[in-house]
C-alpha positions in Angstrom: 0.0 0.0 0.0 1.3 3.4 -1.0 1.1 6.3 1.4 0.2 9.5 -0.5 -0.4 11.8 2.5 0.3 11.2 6.1 -0.7 13.8 8.7 -0.2 12.0 12.1 -3.3 12.1 14.4 -5.3 13.8 11.7 -5.7 11.8 8.5 -3.8 9.7 5.8 -4.5 9.0 2.1 -3.4 5.6 0.9 -3.5 3.9 -2.5 -3.5 0.3 -3.6 -4.0 -0.5 -7.2 -7.2 1.1 -8.5 -8.6 1.8 -5.1 -7.7 4.4 -2.5 -8.5 5.1 1.1 -8.8 8.2 3.3 -8.1 7.2 6.9 -9.5 9.7 9.4 -8.5 9.6 13.0 -11.5 10.1 15.2 -12.3 10.2 18.9 -11.2 12.1 22.0 -9.9 10.0 24.9 -9.9 6.9 22.8 -8.8 7.2 19.2 -10.0 5.1 16.3 -9.6 5.2 12.5 -12.4 5.4 10.0 -11.4 4.1 6.6 -13.2 5.6 3.5 -12.7 3.5 0.4 -12.8 5.4 -3.0 -11.7 4.8 -6.5 -8.3 6.0 -7.3 -9.7 8.7 -9.6 -11.7 10.2 -6.7 -8.6 10.1 -4.5 -6.6 12.0 -7.1 -9.4 14.6 -7.4 -9.3 15.0 -3.6 -5.6 15.4 -3.6 -5.8 18.2 -6.1 -8.5 20.0 -4.2 -7.3 20.3 -0.6 -10.4 22.1 0.6 -12.6 19.2 -0.5 -10.3 16.7 1.2 -10.4 18.8 4.4 -14.2 18.9 4.2 -14.4 15.2 3.9 -12.0 14.7 6.9 -14.0 17.2 9.0 -17.4 15.7 8.1 -16.2 12.2 8.9 -14.7 13.3 12.2 -18.0 15.0 13.2 -20.0 11.9 12.3 -17.8 8.9 12.1 -20.8 6.5 11.6 -21.4 7.6 8.0 
């Protein structure tokens, strides 16, 4: 798995083949990861639009059960 972006204790963007993952760190006293699976084309679009990526991370952190 290739690490495209790694912001410790915030989020990471990973890629493997034609699929990608946005891994968001959630929680307060106990931390857990939420993995969002997306096609590689959507991952590339998020990487080129940092505000969209930040919006996805923030929305996931506010409601990790999506």
